[in-house]
N, C-alpha and C positions, 0 to 999 in steps of 0.2 A: 190584602193578603192575610190569610188566616194564620193562626199560631203555628200550625204544622209546616206550612210553606216557609214562614219566617225562620223557624228552627232549622229547616233544611238549608235555607240560604246562609244562615249564620254558620252552620257546620261546614258548608262548602267554602265560604270565605275564609274560615279559620284554617281549613286544610290548605287552601291555595296560599294563604299567608305563611304558614309553616313551611311550605315548599319553597316559596320565594325567599324566605329568610335563610333556608338551608343553602340555596343557590348563591345567595349573597355572601354567606360565610365561606363557601368553597372558592368563590372568586376572590374574596379578600385574602385567602391563603395563597392563591395563585399570585396575587399582587405582591404579597410579602416575599415569595420565592423569587419573583422577578426583581425585587429590590436588591437582592443579593448579587445580581448581575451588574448593577450600576457601576460599582468600583472597577471590576475587570474591564467593562466596556470603556470607561473613561481612561483607564490605563492604556488600552489599545488604540482608542480613537481620539483621545485628547480631552481637555477640560473645557466645557462650554462656559465657564464662569471665571471671573477674575475680580479681585478687589483692588481698588486704587490704594496706594499707600501700604501695600502688602508687606514691605520690609519693616514696618513699625510693629507688627505683631508676628511673632515667630510661627504661630499656627497657620498664618496665611502666606508664608514665604513662597510656597509652591503654587500659589494662586494669583500671581501678579499678572498684569497685562502682558508682560514678556512671555509668560507661559500659556497665554490664551490661544486656543487652537481653533476657535469657531464652533459652529453648531454641529460638527460631525457626530459627536457622541450623543448629542440630543436626538438627532435623526435616528440613530441605531436604537436608543432606548425607546423612542416613540414607536418604531416599528415592532420592537419586541412587546411593548406593553399597551399600545394604543387600542387594540381590539379588546384586551382584557379590561381596560379602564372603561371603554364604551359599554361593554356588557355589565359591568358593576353599576354604571350610571343608569342603564336601562332597568336593571332589577331593583335598584334603589327607588326609582319612580314607581315601579310596580308595587313594591312594599308600601310606599306611602299611599298609593291609590287604594290598595286593599285595606289598609288600616282605616282609611276614611270611610270606605264602604261598610266595613265591619262596625265602625262607630255609629253610622247612620242606622244600620240594621238593628243594633242592640239598643239604641236610644228610642226606638219606635214604641216603647211601652207606654 
C-alpha cells in the first residue's frame, strides 16, 4: 500500500471512528434517559431485589424479603432497555475494532 492509499485508509477509519463514537454517545444518552424510568417502573411493578436483615438498616426497610415482588419489574426494564443496551454493546465493539484498525494503519511507518 502506498502512502496515498494509507492516508486515505486512515482518513476513512478516522471518519468511521468519529461516527461510531457519536452513535455511542447518543445511545449512552438514551440509556441515561431510560434510567430515569427505573424508579417509576419499580413503583408500578414491584421491587426485584431484597436484603436479608433489612430492618437493621433504615435505608433498607422497604427492601426486605417481605417486600420482594419477583422479577416483574426486571422484565419491564429489560423490555424497555434491552435493545438499547444491545445497540450500545454492538457500537462499543465497533469502536474497539476501528481503534485497533486505526492503530495498525498509523503504526505502519
